C-alpha positions as CSV (number, residue, x, y, z in Angstrom):
1,M,18.4,-91.0,62.8
2,M,15.6,-88.4,62.2
3,M,17.7,-86.6,59.6
4,N,18.5,-89.8,57.8
5,F,14.8,-90.7,57.9
6,L,13.9,-87.3,56.3
7,I,16.5,-87.8,53.6
8,I,15.0,-91.2,52.7
9,L,11.5,-89.8,52.9
10,F,12.1,-86.9,50.6
11,V,13.9,-89.1,48.0
12,A,11.1,-91.7,48.2
13,M,8.4,-89.0,47.8
14,A,10.2,-87.5,44.9
15,A,10.4,-90.8,43.1
16,G,6.8,-91.6,43.8
17,F,5.6,-88.2,42.6
18,R,7.2,-88.8,39.2
19,F,4.3,-91.3,38.5
20,S,1.5,-88.8,39.3
21,P,0.5,-86.3,36.7
22,V,-0.7,-83.9,39.4
23,L,2.3,-84.2,41.7
24,K,5.0,-84.7,39.2
25,G,5.9,-81.0,39.2
26,Y,6.9,-81.2,42.9
27,S,9.4,-84.0,42.4
28,Y,12.4,-81.7,41.7
29,T,11.6,-79.5,44.8
30,L,11.5,-82.6,47.0
31,L,14.9,-83.7,45.7
32,I,16.2,-80.2,46.7
33,F,14.8,-80.7,50.2
34,A,16.5,-84.1,50.3
35,A,19.8,-82.5,49.2
36,V,19.5,-79.7,51.7
37,T,18.7,-82.1,54.5
38,T,21.8,-84.1,53.6
39,A,24.0,-81.0,53.5
40,L,22.7,-80.1,57.0
41,H,23.4,-83.5,58.4
42,Y,26.7,-84.2,56.6
43,P,28.1,-80.7,55.9
44,Q,31.7,-82.0,55.8
45,Y,31.1,-83.7,52.5
46,F,29.9,-80.6,50.7
47,V,32.5,-78.0,51.8
48,E,35.7,-79.4,50.3
49,L,37.3,-82.6,49.0
50,N,41.0,-83.2,49.4
51,G,41.6,-79.4,49.8
52,F,39.4,-78.5,46.8
53,K,36.7,-76.1,48.0
54,F,33.4,-76.7,46.2
55,A,32.5,-73.0,46.5
56,V,34.8,-72.2,43.5
57,L,32.2,-74.1,41.3
58,I,29.4,-71.7,42.1
59,T,30.3,-69.0,39.6
60,P,30.9,-71.4,36.7
61,L,27.7,-73.3,37.4
62,I,25.7,-70.1,37.4
63,Q,27.4,-69.1,34.1
64,L,26.4,-72.5,32.7
65,I,22.8,-72.1,33.9
66,M,22.6,-68.6,32.4
67,F,24.0,-70.0,29.1
68,G,21.2,-72.5,29.2
69,M,18.7,-69.7,29.8
70,G,20.1,-67.9,26.7
71,T,19.7,-71.0,24.5
72,S,16.0,-71.3,25.5
73,M,15.4,-67.6,24.5
74,G,15.5,-65.8,21.2
75,F,16.0,-62.2,20.1
76,Q,12.2,-62.2,19.4
77,D,11.6,-62.3,23.2
78,F,12.8,-58.7,23.4
79,V,10.4,-57.5,20.7
80,G,7.7,-57.7,23.4
81,V,9.0,-54.4,24.7
82,I,7.7,-52.8,21.5
83,K,4.5,-54.8,21.3
84,M,3.4,-54.4,25.0
85,P,5.5,-51.6,26.5
86,K,3.0,-50.8,29.2
87,G,3.1,-54.3,30.7
88,V,6.8,-54.6,30.5
89,I,7.5,-51.2,32.1
90,I,5.0,-51.8,34.9
91,G,6.4,-55.3,35.4
92,V,10.0,-54.4,35.6
93,F,9.4,-51.3,37.7
94,S,7.2,-53.1,40.1
95,H,9.7,-55.9,40.4
96,F,12.6,-53.7,41.2
97,L,10.5,-51.5,43.6
98,I,8.4,-53.9,45.5
99,M,10.8,-56.7,46.3
100,P,13.7,-54.6,47.5
101,L,11.4,-52.5,49.7
102,L,9.9,-55.7,51.2
103,G,13.4,-57.2,51.7
104,F,14.6,-54.0,53.4
105,T,11.6,-53.8,55.7
106,L,11.8,-57.5,56.7
107,A,15.6,-57.3,57.2
108,S,15.3,-54.2,59.3
109,F,12.8,-55.9,61.7
110,S,14.4,-59.4,61.6
111,G,16.9,-59.0,64.4
112,F,19.3,-61.1,62.3
113,P,23.0,-60.4,62.2
114,P,23.7,-57.8,59.5
115,E,25.1,-60.1,56.8
116,I,22.2,-62.5,57.1
117,A,19.8,-59.6,57.0
118,A,21.6,-58.3,53.9
119,G,20.9,-61.6,52.2
120,I,17.1,-61.0,52.4
121,I,17.7,-57.6,50.7
122,L,19.9,-59.2,48.1
123,I,17.3,-61.7,47.0
124,G,14.8,-58.8,46.8
125,C,17.2,-56.8,44.6
126,S,17.8,-59.7,42.1
127,P,16.1,-60.0,38.7
128,N,13.4,-62.5,37.8
129,G,14.3,-66.2,37.4
130,M,13.3,-68.4,34.4
131,A,11.1,-70.4,36.7
132,S,8.6,-67.5,36.6
133,N,8.0,-68.3,32.9
134,V,7.1,-71.9,33.6
135,I,4.8,-70.8,36.4
136,S,3.1,-68.2,34.2
137,Y,2.4,-70.8,31.6
138,L,0.9,-73.2,34.1
139,A,-1.2,-70.3,35.7
140,K,-2.7,-69.3,32.3
141,A,-1.0,-66.0,32.7
142,N,0.5,-63.9,29.8
143,L,3.5,-66.1,28.9
144,A,4.9,-63.7,26.2
145,L,4.8,-60.8,28.7
146,S,6.4,-63.0,31.4
147,I,9.3,-64.0,29.1
148,T,9.9,-60.4,28.1
149,I,9.8,-59.0,31.7
150,T,12.3,-61.7,32.7
151,A,14.6,-60.9,29.8
152,V,14.5,-57.2,30.4
153,S,14.9,-57.3,34.1
154,T,17.8,-59.7,33.7
155,L,19.6,-57.4,31.2
156,L,19.0,-54.4,33.5
157,S,20.3,-56.3,36.6
158,P,23.9,-55.1,36.3
159,F,22.7,-51.6,36.8
160,F,19.7,-52.0,39.1
161,T,20.9,-54.7,41.5
162,P,24.2,-53.0,42.6
163,F,22.6,-49.6,43.1
164,L,19.6,-51.0,45.0
165,M,21.9,-53.1,47.2
166,K,24.0,-50.0,47.9
167,F,20.9,-48.0,48.8
168,F,19.0,-50.6,50.9
169,A,21.8,-52.8,52.2
170,G,24.6,-50.3,52.6
171,A,23.8,-49.9,56.3
172,F,24.2,-53.7,56.8
173,I,27.3,-54.5,54.8
174,Q,29.8,-52.8,52.5
175,I,28.8,-52.8,48.8
176,D,31.2,-52.3,46.0
177,I,28.9,-51.2,43.2
178,L,31.4,-51.5,40.3
179,K,32.6,-54.9,41.4
180,M,29.0,-56.2,41.7
181,M,28.2,-54.7,38.2
182,W,31.1,-56.7,36.8
183,D,30.1,-59.9,38.7
184,I,26.6,-59.8,37.3
185,T,27.9,-59.0,33.8
186,K,30.2,-62.0,33.8
187,M,27.7,-64.4,35.5
188,V,24.6,-63.3,33.6
189,I,25.0,-61.0,30.6
190,I,27.9,-62.7,28.8
191,P,26.6,-66.3,29.2
192,I,23.1,-65.3,28.1
193,G,24.5,-63.4,25.2
194,A,26.5,-66.5,24.2
195,G,23.4,-68.6,24.6
196,L,21.3,-66.3,22.4
197,I,23.9,-66.5,19.7
198,F,24.2,-70.3,20.0
199,N,20.4,-70.5,19.8
200,K,20.3,-68.3,16.7
201,L,23.0,-70.4,14.9
202,F,22.2,-73.9,16.1
203,T,18.6,-74.0,17.2
204,G,17.1,-77.5,16.5
205,K,20.5,-78.7,15.2
206,V,21.9,-80.0,18.5
207,K,19.0,-81.9,20.0
208,W,21.1,-83.6,22.7
209,L,22.1,-80.3,24.1
210,D,18.6,-78.9,24.0
211,N,17.5,-82.0,26.1
212,L,20.6,-81.8,28.4
213,M,20.6,-78.1,29.4
214,P,17.4,-78.3,31.6
215,L,18.9,-81.2,33.5
216,V,22.3,-79.4,33.8
217,S,20.5,-76.3,35.1
218,M,18.5,-78.3,37.7
219,F,21.6,-80.1,38.9
220,G,23.6,-76.8,39.0
221,I,20.9,-75.0,41.1
222,T,20.7,-78.0,43.5
223,F,24.4,-78.2,43.9
224,I,24.7,-74.5,44.6
225,I,22.0,-74.7,47.3
226,V,23.8,-77.6,48.9
227,I,27.2,-75.9,49.0
228,I,25.7,-72.8,50.6
229,T,23.7,-74.8,53.1
230,A,26.7,-76.8,54.1
231,A,28.8,-73.7,54.5
232,G,26.2,-71.9,56.5
233,R,25.0,-74.9,58.5
234,D,25.7,-73.4,62.0
235,S,23.8,-70.1,61.2
236,L,20.9,-72.1,59.7
237,M,20.6,-74.3,62.7
238,N,20.3,-71.2,64.9
239,I,17.9,-69.1,62.9
240,G,16.6,-71.6,60.3
241,F,12.9,-71.5,61.1
242,A,12.9,-67.7,61.5
243,L,14.7,-67.2,58.2
244,I,12.3,-69.6,56.4
245,G,9.4,-67.7,57.8
246,L,10.6,-64.3,56.7
247,V,11.6,-65.5,53.3
248,L,8.2,-67.1,52.9
249,I,6.5,-63.8,53.8
250,H,8.8,-62.0,51.4
251,N,7.8,-64.3,48.6
252,L,4.0,-64.3,49.3
253,L,3.9,-60.5,49.7
254,G,5.7,-60.3,46.4
255,Y,2.9,-62.2,44.7
256,T,0.2,-60.1,46.5
257,F,1.7,-56.7,45.8
258,G,2.6,-57.7,42.3
259,Y,-0.9,-58.7,41.5
260,W,-2.4,-55.5,42.8
261,S,0.2,-53.4,41.0
262,G,-1.4,-54.8,37.9
263,R,-4.9,-54.0,39.2
264,L,-3.7,-50.5,40.1
265,F,-2.9,-49.8,36.4
266,K,-6.2,-51.5,35.2
267,M,-4.5,-54.5,33.6
268,D,-6.6,-57.5,32.7
269,E,-6.6,-60.7,34.8
270,R,-4.0,-62.6,32.7
271,D,-1.6,-59.7,33.0
272,C,-2.3,-59.3,36.7
273,R,-1.4,-62.9,37.2
274,T,1.8,-62.3,35.3
275,M,2.7,-59.3,37.5
276,A,2.2,-61.4,40.6
277,I,4.5,-64.1,39.4
278,E,7.1,-61.8,37.9
279,V,7.3,-59.8,41.1
280,G,7.3,-62.6,43.6
281,M,9.8,-65.0,41.9
282,Q,13.5,-64.1,41.9
283,N,16.8,-65.4,40.5
284,G,18.1,-67.1,43.6
285,G,21.0,-68.6,41.7
286,L,22.4,-65.2,40.8
287,A,21.9,-63.9,44.3
288,S,23.8,-66.9,45.6
289,G,26.6,-66.3,43.2
290,L,26.8,-62.6,44.2
291,A,27.0,-63.7,47.9
292,K,29.9,-66.0,47.0
293,E,31.7,-63.2,45.0
294,M,31.3,-61.0,48.1
295,G,33.0,-63.7,50.2
296,K,29.9,-64.0,52.3
297,M,28.4,-67.2,51.0
298,A,27.7,-68.7,54.5
299,T,25.8,-65.6,55.6
300,V,24.5,-63.4,52.8
301,G,24.0,-66.5,50.7
302,L,21.5,-68.1,53.1
303,A,18.4,-66.2,52.3
304,P,18.8,-66.8,48.5
305,A,19.4,-70.5,49.2
306,V,16.2,-70.7,51.2
307,F,14.1,-68.5,48.8
308,G,14.7,-70.7,45.7
309,P,13.1,-74.0,46.9
310,L,10.3,-72.2,48.7
311,M,9.5,-70.1,45.6
312,N,9.1,-73.2,43.5
313,V,6.6,-74.7,46.0
314,T,4.5,-71.6,46.4
315,G,4.7,-70.8,42.7
316,S,3.5,-74.3,41.9
317,I,0.6,-74.1,44.3
318,L,-0.4,-70.6,43.0
319,A,-0.2,-71.9,39.4
320,S,-2.4,-74.9,40.3
321,Y,-5.0,-72.6,41.8
322,W,-5.1,-70.2,38.9
323,H,-5.0,-73.0,36.3
324,R,-8.4,-74.2,37.7
325,K,-9.8,-70.7,38.0
326,P,-11.3,-69.5,34.7
327,I,-10.5,-66.0,33.4
328,L,-13.9,-64.3,32.8
329,T,-12.8,-61.7,30.3
330,G,-14.4,-62.8,27.1
331,I,-10.9,-62.8,25.6
332,D,-9.4,-65.8,23.8
333,I,-7.0,-67.4,26.4
334,S,-6.0,-70.4,24.4
335,E,-2.8,-71.8,25.8
336,P,0.5,-71.0,24.0
337,E,2.8,-73.7,22.9
338,E,4.6,-75.1,25.9
339,Q,8.2,-74.2,26.1
340,S,11.1,-76.0,27.8
341,L,12.5,-73.5,30.3
342,T,15.2,-73.9,32.8
């Protein structure tokens, strides 16, 4: 009865928040909470149907989401590497240094079974997610820098993520570097490349698709989280609160160390905010897909499934705080044109 009550409560709150300008941004996260609670209470409905295992949908869904990411980007997003190389280099380097180190440290002291601990490292070794761009915009950070760091870290992920996983998680689970490189390429690089080409050829010409892709991405991410939650229900029920706590620490320390990495290199306040967000927010969908491709969705995939919803909550709170806090630099901080990001 309690679980049914929570499901109804989350759905009702999500619907109610849609009518509040202040709380509207949390509506989607509450729907994820409702979906996760449903998967925990009724896992049998989200594992398979008439012999068809829903897990096989994870990779195609991620490819579709990454295609949507590509359609929302343009080749000009990569020009930022030339325009602001210092910020991009610091952001990408900090991202692929801080989060894997934090993940390894937390996993080592967690006491979790090796495969679940490896999931904490996996989310730390993943590239940025597009959600970081939305949060950067809301936080009055450097949106152009945020988009460029996300694009560059995503393109570098077929090289960085497998080698970082081998180095940090090799003692927990077996890592096939070449297979993981191909998995990331087929799930991320090829779909994003197709999306970039589609955007170049058809931008503004297929309005219905432009409006549909963000909805498809939100549904895809939610469904992936639900599938992994249902598959790993028993493990989550045993270590759920401890895993949530460690993932939350991982996320919050990412923001903190990311911000101070910017301060260390004497970056201005807007760029420091960008560093915090780009370091602390990960591509949980890709990490979940990699866990599935490894055949360890119910164990390695748990930390990424938890990280995604928590990241959206903490990121929104951080953005709300920074949005109300003026940047006293004397520099023009007029807000850029809002973009629709998945």
